[in-house]
C-alpha positions as CSV (number, residue, x, y, z in Angstrom):
1,M,3.3,-32.1,6.1
2,R,0.3,-31.6,8.3
3,S,-2.1,-29.9,7.2
4,P,-3.2,-26.3,8.6
5,D,-6.9,-27.2,7.9
6,P,-7.7,-30.3,8.2
7,G,-11.3,-31.3,7.2
8,R,-12.1,-27.6,7.3
9,T,-14.5,-25.5,4.6
10,L,-14.3,-22.0,3.9
11,A,-17.7,-20.0,3.8
12,T,-16.8,-19.5,0.0
13,E,-16.5,-22.7,-0.7
14,L,-20.1,-23.7,0.4
15,S,-21.6,-22.6,-3.1
16,R,-19.2,-25.4,-4.7
17,T,-20.5,-28.4,-1.8
18,A,-23.1,-30.6,-2.3
19,P,-26.5,-30.7,-0.3
20,G,-26.8,-32.8,2.2
21,R,-22.5,-33.5,3.3
22,S,-21.2,-32.9,6.0
23,V,-18.7,-29.7,6.4
24,T,-17.1,-28.1,9.7
25,L,-16.5,-24.2,9.6
26,L,-14.2,-22.0,12.2
27,G,-14.3,-18.8,12.0
28,H,-16.4,-15.5,14.4
29,V,-19.2,-15.3,15.3
30,H,-20.3,-12.0,13.1
31,R,-24.3,-11.7,13.3
32,R,-26.3,-13.6,15.7
33,R,-30.3,-13.6,15.6
34,E,-32.5,-15.7,17.6
35,L,-36.1,-16.3,16.4
36,A,-39.6,-17.4,18.4
37,S,-39.0,-20.3,15.8
38,V,-35.2,-20.2,14.3
39,A,-32.4,-19.1,15.1
40,F,-29.4,-17.9,12.3
41,L,-25.0,-17.5,13.0
42,I,-23.3,-16.3,10.5
43,L,-20.4,-17.0,10.4
44,R,-16.9,-14.9,9.1
45,D,-14.1,-17.2,8.4
46,R,-10.8,-15.4,6.3
47,S,-12.5,-15.7,2.8
48,G,-16.3,-13.9,4.0
49,L,-19.6,-14.8,6.0
50,A,-21.9,-18.3,5.6
51,Q,-25.1,-18.2,7.4
52,V,-26.0,-21.3,9.9
53,V,-29.1,-22.1,11.3
54,L,-31.0,-23.6,14.3
55,R,-34.1,-25.0,15.7
56,P,-34.8,-24.1,19.0
57,S,-33.7,-27.8,20.2
58,E,-29.9,-27.0,18.9
59,L,-29.3,-24.0,20.6
60,P,-26.2,-24.3,23.1
61,D,-27.1,-23.6,26.6
62,G,-27.5,-20.0,27.0
63,G,-27.9,-19.0,23.2
64,L,-26.1,-18.4,21.1
65,P,-22.6,-16.9,21.8
66,P,-22.0,-13.5,21.3
67,E,-20.5,-11.5,18.0
68,E,-16.3,-12.2,17.5
69,T,-16.9,-15.3,19.8
70,V,-14.3,-18.1,17.3
71,V,-16.1,-20.7,17.0
72,R,-16.3,-24.3,15.0
73,V,-19.2,-24.7,13.7
74,T,-20.1,-28.4,12.2
75,G,-23.5,-29.4,10.2
76,T,-24.9,-30.2,6.9
77,V,-25.3,-28.2,4.0
78,S,-28.5,-27.3,3.0
79,A,-29.9,-25.3,0.0
80,N,-31.5,-22.0,0.9
81,P,-31.6,-18.8,-2.2
82,Q,-31.8,-16.8,0.7
83,A,-28.3,-17.1,2.0
84,P,-25.0,-16.7,1.0
85,G,-24.6,-18.0,-1.9
86,G,-27.4,-20.0,-1.8
87,V,-26.8,-22.5,1.1
88,E,-26.6,-22.3,4.5
89,V,-25.8,-24.9,7.1
90,A,-27.9,-27.3,9.4
91,S,-28.5,-29.0,12.3
92,P,-24.9,-27.8,13.5
93,R,-23.0,-28.6,16.3
94,I,-21.1,-25.1,17.7
95,E,-17.7,-25.6,20.0
96,L,-16.3,-22.2,21.1
97,L,-13.0,-22.0,20.3
98,S,-12.5,-19.1,22.9
99,E,-13.8,-17.1,25.6
100,P,-17.4,-15.5,24.4
101,A,-16.2,-11.7,23.5
102,A,-16.4,-8.5,24.7
103,T,-19.3,-6.2,22.6
104,P,-16.7,-3.8,20.0
105,V,-17.1,-0.5,20.3
106,V,-18.7,-0.5,17.0
107,D,-21.0,-3.3,15.4
108,L,-19.1,-5.1,13.0
109,W,-21.8,-7.2,11.4
110,R,-23.6,-3.4,9.9
111,P,-22.8,-3.0,6.3
112,T,-20.9,0.4,6.8
113,L,-19.1,1.3,10.5
114,D,-20.4,3.9,11.4
115,A,-17.0,5.5,13.3
116,T,-14.8,8.1,14.0
117,L,-11.5,8.6,12.4
118,P,-9.7,8.4,15.9
119,T,-12.3,5.1,17.1
120,L,-10.9,3.1,13.9
121,L,-7.5,4.3,14.5
122,D,-7.4,3.5,18.6
123,H,-9.6,-0.1,18.1
124,A,-7.8,-0.9,14.7
125,P,-7.2,-4.7,16.3
126,V,-10.5,-4.9,16.7
127,L,-12.3,-3.3,13.7
128,W,-10.3,-4.1,11.2
129,R,-12.1,-7.6,11.2
130,H,-15.1,-5.7,9.5
131,P,-15.8,-6.5,5.9
132,A,-14.9,-3.0,4.0
133,R,-11.8,-2.8,6.0
134,R,-10.4,-5.6,5.3
135,A,-10.8,-5.6,2.1
136,T,-9.1,-2.4,1.8
137,W,-6.2,-4.2,2.2
138,E,-6.6,-7.2,0.3
139,L,-6.8,-4.2,-2.2
140,A,-3.3,-3.9,-1.0
141,A,-1.9,-6.9,-0.7
142,A,-2.4,-7.8,-4.1
143,S,-1.5,-4.8,-5.4
144,L,2.2,-6.3,-3.4
145,R,1.7,-9.7,-4.6
146,A,1.7,-8.2,-8.3
147,F,4.1,-5.5,-8.3
148,R,7.2,-7.9,-7.4
149,R,5.7,-10.0,-10.0
150,T,5.9,-7.4,-12.4
151,L,9.2,-6.8,-11.9
152,D,10.1,-10.4,-11.4
153,A,9.2,-10.8,-14.9
154,A,11.3,-8.3,-16.4
155,G,14.2,-9.7,-14.7
156,F,14.4,-7.9,-11.1
157,T,15.8,-9.2,-7.7
158,E,14.2,-8.1,-4.7
159,V,16.6,-6.6,-2.1
160,H,17.0,-5.8,1.5
161,T,18.9,-2.9,2.6
162,P,19.1,-1.3,6.3
163,K,16.6,0.6,8.0
164,I,19.1,1.4,10.5
165,V,21.8,4.3,9.3
166,A,24.4,5.8,10.2
167,T,24.3,9.0,8.9
168,A,21.2,11.7,8.0
169,T,22.4,12.8,5.2
170,E,19.9,12.3,2.7
171,S,17.4,15.2,3.4
172,G,19.1,16.9,6.0
173,A,16.9,16.4,10.1
174,N,14.4,15.4,8.9
175,V,15.0,11.4,10.1
176,F,14.7,9.4,13.9
177,P,17.2,9.1,15.9
178,V,18.8,5.8,17.3
179,D,20.7,5.0,20.4
180,Y,22.7,1.8,18.3
181,F,24.5,-0.1,21.1
182,G,25.8,3.4,22.6
183,R,26.0,5.0,18.6
184,P,23.7,7.5,17.1
185,A,22.3,5.9,14.5
186,Y,18.6,7.0,12.5
187,L,16.2,5.2,10.7
188,A,16.8,5.5,7.5
189,Q,14.0,7.5,5.3
190,S,14.6,5.4,1.8
191,P,16.8,2.6,0.4
192,Q,17.8,4.9,-2.1
193,F,22.1,4.8,-1.7
194,Y,21.6,1.2,-1.3
195,K,19.5,0.5,-3.9
196,Q,21.8,2.5,-6.6
197,Q,24.9,0.6,-5.2
198,L,23.5,-2.8,-5.5
199,V,22.3,-1.8,-9.4
200,G,25.8,-2.0,-9.5
201,V,25.6,-5.7,-8.5
202,F,22.4,-6.9,-10.1
203,E,22.1,-4.3,-12.4
204,R,17.7,-3.9,-12.0
205,V,16.4,-4.5,-8.1
206,Y,13.2,-3.8,-6.0
207,E,12.8,-3.2,-2.5
208,V,9.5,-3.5,-0.4
209,G,9.9,-1.8,2.9
210,P,9.2,0.6,5.2
211,V,10.6,4.1,5.5
212,F,10.3,6.6,8.3
213,R,10.4,10.3,8.0
214,A,11.0,12.6,10.8
215,E,8.8,15.6,9.4
216,P,6.7,17.6,11.4
217,H,3.7,17.1,9.0
218,D,-0.1,17.2,10.4
219,T,-2.3,16.5,7.0
220,V,-4.1,13.5,5.9
221,R,-1.0,12.7,2.7
222,H,1.5,12.4,4.8
223,L,2.7,9.3,7.7
224,A,5.4,9.1,9.6
225,E,6.1,5.4,8.8
226,Y,5.4,4.2,5.3
227,V,5.5,0.8,2.6
228,S,7.9,2.0,0.2
229,L,7.4,0.0,-3.0
230,D,11.1,1.0,-4.5
231,V,12.8,0.3,-7.9
232,E,15.9,1.0,-9.6
233,F,17.8,-0.1,-13.0
234,G,20.8,0.6,-14.7
235,F,21.3,1.3,-18.8
236,V,18.4,3.8,-18.9
237,R,18.3,6.3,-21.8
238,D,16.9,9.0,-19.1
239,H,14.0,9.3,-17.3
240,R,11.2,8.6,-19.8
241,D,12.9,4.7,-19.1
242,V,11.7,5.0,-16.0
243,L,8.9,6.5,-16.3
244,S,7.8,3.8,-19.0
245,L,8.7,1.3,-16.6
246,L,6.7,2.8,-13.8
247,G,3.9,2.3,-16.2
248,E,3.8,-1.2,-16.7
249,V,4.5,-1.3,-13.0
250,L,0.7,0.4,-12.1
251,R,-0.5,-1.9,-15.2
252,G,0.3,-4.7,-13.4
253,M,-0.4,-4.1,-10.1
254,L,-4.1,-2.8,-11.6
255,D,-4.4,-6.5,-13.3
256,G,-3.1,-8.5,-9.6
257,I,-6.1,-6.3,-8.3
258,R,-8.6,-7.6,-10.8
259,A,-7.6,-11.2,-11.0
260,E,-6.7,-12.0,-6.8
261,A,-9.2,-9.0,-5.5
262,A,-12.0,-8.6,-7.4
263,A,-14.5,-9.5,-4.5
264,A,-13.1,-7.3,-2.6
265,V,-13.0,-4.3,-5.3
266,A,-16.7,-5.2,-6.1
267,Q,-17.3,-4.5,-2.5
268,L,-15.8,-1.4,-2.4
269,R,-17.3,0.2,-5.6
270,V,-13.8,0.8,-7.0
271,P,-13.2,2.5,-9.6
272,L,-10.1,0.8,-10.7
273,P,-8.5,3.8,-13.2
274,T,-6.9,2.6,-16.2
275,I,-2.9,3.6,-17.0
276,P,-2.2,4.5,-20.3
277,E,0.7,2.8,-22.8
278,E,2.1,6.9,-23.2
279,I,1.4,8.4,-19.5
280,P,1.0,12.2,-20.4
281,V,3.5,14.5,-19.3
282,V,4.0,18.2,-18.8
283,H,7.0,20.2,-18.1
284,F,7.5,21.2,-14.4
285,R,7.8,24.7,-16.2
286,D,4.8,23.8,-17.9
287,A,2.9,22.9,-15.0
288,L,3.4,26.2,-13.2
289,R,2.0,27.8,-16.3
290,L,-1.5,25.8,-16.1
291,V,-2.2,26.2,-12.3
292,G,-1.0,29.6,-12.7
293,A,1.2,29.9,-10.2
294,P,4.5,32.3,-10.5
295,D,7.1,30.8,-12.6
296,D,9.7,30.9,-9.4
297,E,7.1,28.8,-7.7
298,P,10.0,25.5,-6.7
299,D,7.1,23.4,-5.7
300,L,3.6,22.6,-7.0
301,A,1.3,22.5,-3.7
302,P,-1.5,20.4,-3.0
303,A,-3.8,22.7,-5.1
304,H,-1.8,22.1,-8.0
305,E,-1.7,19.1,-8.5
306,R,-5.5,18.1,-7.7
307,A,-5.3,21.3,-10.8
308,L,-3.4,19.7,-13.0
309,G,-5.6,16.2,-12.3
310,E,-8.7,17.6,-13.2
311,W,-6.5,18.9,-16.3
312,A,-5.4,15.6,-17.2
313,M,-8.8,13.6,-16.9
314,A,-9.7,16.5,-19.2
315,E,-7.7,17.1,-21.7
316,F,-6.5,12.8,-21.8
317,G,-9.0,10.8,-20.0
318,S,-6.3,10.0,-17.9
319,D,-6.2,9.5,-14.5
320,V,-2.4,9.7,-13.7
321,L,-0.4,13.1,-15.2
322,A,3.7,12.7,-15.0
323,V,5.1,16.1,-14.3
324,E,8.8,16.1,-15.2
325,G,11.6,18.5,-15.3
326,Y,11.7,19.6,-11.6
327,P,14.1,22.2,-10.6
328,M,17.5,20.3,-9.1
329,T,16.9,23.2,-6.5
330,K,14.8,21.0,-5.0
331,R,15.7,17.4,-6.4
332,P,18.6,15.6,-3.9
333,F,22.1,15.7,-5.5
334,Y,22.1,12.5,-7.3
335,T,19.4,13.3,-9.0
336,H,20.7,13.8,-13.4
337,P,20.2,17.2,-14.6
338,Q,18.1,17.6,-17.9
339,P,21.3,17.7,-20.1
340,D,20.5,21.1,-22.0
341,D,19.5,22.9,-19.2
342,E,20.7,22.0,-16.1
343,R,18.3,24.4,-14.2
344,W,15.9,21.2,-14.8
345,S,15.8,17.8,-13.1
346,N,15.5,14.1,-15.4
347,S,13.2,13.4,-12.4
348,F,9.6,13.8,-12.4
349,D,6.8,13.6,-10.0
350,L,3.2,11.0,-11.0
351,L,0.0,12.6,-10.3
352,F,-2.9,9.8,-9.7
353,R,-6.3,12.2,-9.1
354,G,-4.8,15.1,-8.3
355,L,-2.2,13.7,-5.7
356,E,1.4,12.3,-5.7
357,L,2.0,9.3,-5.8
358,V,5.9,8.5,-6.9
359,T,8.9,10.1,-7.4
360,G,11.1,9.0,-9.7
361,G,13.8,10.1,-12.4
362,Q,17.2,9.5,-13.6
363,R,20.9,9.3,-11.3
364,R,23.7,10.8,-11.8
365,H,26.1,8.1,-12.7
366,R,29.9,9.6,-12.8
367,H,32.0,9.5,-9.4
368,S,33.6,12.6,-10.7
369,E,29.7,14.7,-11.1
370,L,28.4,13.1,-7.4
371,V,31.7,14.3,-5.6
372,A,31.1,17.9,-7.2
373,A,27.2,17.9,-6.7
374,I,28.4,17.2,-3.6
375,E,30.3,19.8,-2.6
376,A,28.0,22.7,-3.9
377,G,26.1,21.5,-1.8
378,G,28.4,22.4,0.9
379,E,28.7,18.8,1.9
380,S,31.8,16.5,2.6
381,P,32.3,13.7,0.3
382,D,34.1,12.1,3.5
383,A,30.2,11.7,4.7
384,Y,29.5,10.0,1.7
385,R,32.4,7.4,1.3
386,G,30.6,4.1,1.5
387,Y,27.9,5.3,-1.4
388,L,30.5,6.8,-3.7
389,E,32.6,3.7,-3.7
390,A,30.4,2.3,-5.7
391,F,30.7,5.0,-8.2
392,A,34.5,5.4,-8.7
393,H,34.6,1.5,-9.9
394,G,32.1,2.4,-12.4
395,M,28.1,2.1,-12.7
396,P,26.1,2.0,-15.5
397,P,23.8,5.5,-16.7
398,H,20.5,4.3,-14.3
399,G,17.0,5.7,-11.9
400,G,14.2,4.4,-10.3
401,F,11.0,5.2,-7.9
402,A,9.2,4.9,-5.3
403,I,5.5,3.9,-4.5
404,G,4.2,5.3,-0.8
405,L,1.9,1.6,-0.7
406,E,-0.9,3.5,2.0
407,R,-1.5,6.9,-0.7
408,W,-2.1,4.0,-3.7
409,I,-4.6,2.6,-1.8
410,A,-6.2,5.8,-0.3
411,R,-6.2,7.4,-3.9
412,L,-7.8,4.0,-5.3
413,V,-10.8,3.6,-3.0
414,D,-10.8,7.8,-2.6
415,A,-10.1,7.4,1.1
416,P,-9.8,11.3,2.6
417,N,-7.4,10.0,5.3
418,V,-4.4,8.4,4.5
419,R,-4.3,6.7,8.0
420,E,-8.1,5.1,7.0
421,V,-5.7,2.5,4.9
422,T,-3.2,1.6,6.9
423,L,-3.2,-1.3,9.2
424,F,-1.6,1.2,12.1
425,P,-0.6,4.3,11.5
426,R,2.6,6.4,12.9
427,D,2.6,10.1,12.4
428,L,2.9,13.0,14.6
429,H,0.8,12.5,17.4
430,R,-0.1,8.4,17.1
431,L,2.6,5.7,18.2
432,T,-0.2,3.1,19.3
433,P,-1.5,1.2,18.8
């Protein structure tokens, strides 16, 4: 097979290259400096930065190309303790592989991006090139690889389910309608129904894919489209088995970040959390008392979540806290009730540093109970015919969870707004770029 990088040396490989050896670098001009007696070009490629040094006689006609111009540099490795990695490239020949680049709205060579959030988002195709911005997504990419690796090792099968669906039944009206060859259809809010059905096929499944929520929230934590890491598996005893697997997955994701994105962690100075073997758990009714909320409060407000996060850190030294037993009235019909008190559910939210990151729990698996729950909600089981078929033919006790990737990264890097770590966010106002 033809090599995609014939004869190319990456920036991070220079420090392992013997002085005097000829190398070829490919990348963007990150920074240029022309002094009286010497000039420097800092080249940026996918691995990092490399320094190129030029004497006045070696400068291209017209001087060094502008920042962000794509170039090929061929030269000789030379030791220099002041250069990145202790080496630089001397006696270079510089070839432009693009037209001279236009000046970005922000200097990408500066250590930090001094730009407002609208500027970052409006110019995302270019500003994601900044090393610190890029590093945040390197954490996400490492998390995704480790998520898959951890579940693959536990006998899970990766699946992909439809993102265009026929009915808007799971969460009311908060869906995006689409014209599907003249028929009404909707963008999927979740793979929930499909991943449950596939438990009857594969027993253990997961999916990485987009979900769409037409919720009119204009907050720092909500997106209209985000990446959901969904898991569902059979033969659980209750929701605590689901929580145990979630802990294993999060620990695996953190191990992946440490192993594969250590440079990004160091660059961003990210304090990685420790996920305890036994995640602290508090019942919803006790959580309300802890935060001083009324006993009949149906849900936790963001301020409650922050207070509980602080309590978990003070009480357990833990960045995570599971709140279990949310009221059945606030959970979807497929949620399994708490056996000893059906007012409460066998479900949980996992709070990570004071913000809801994961929703999970045990599901109803008996056909008759699902039908009764649908009817109790004032709906017809006929609307769920395809979903219910799997249960009519026998389904094991099962449960699962979903992690919002962007929220996970936002809390890791302490980003004040989830849009800062989303490549091209979609929200109430933004449809481009």
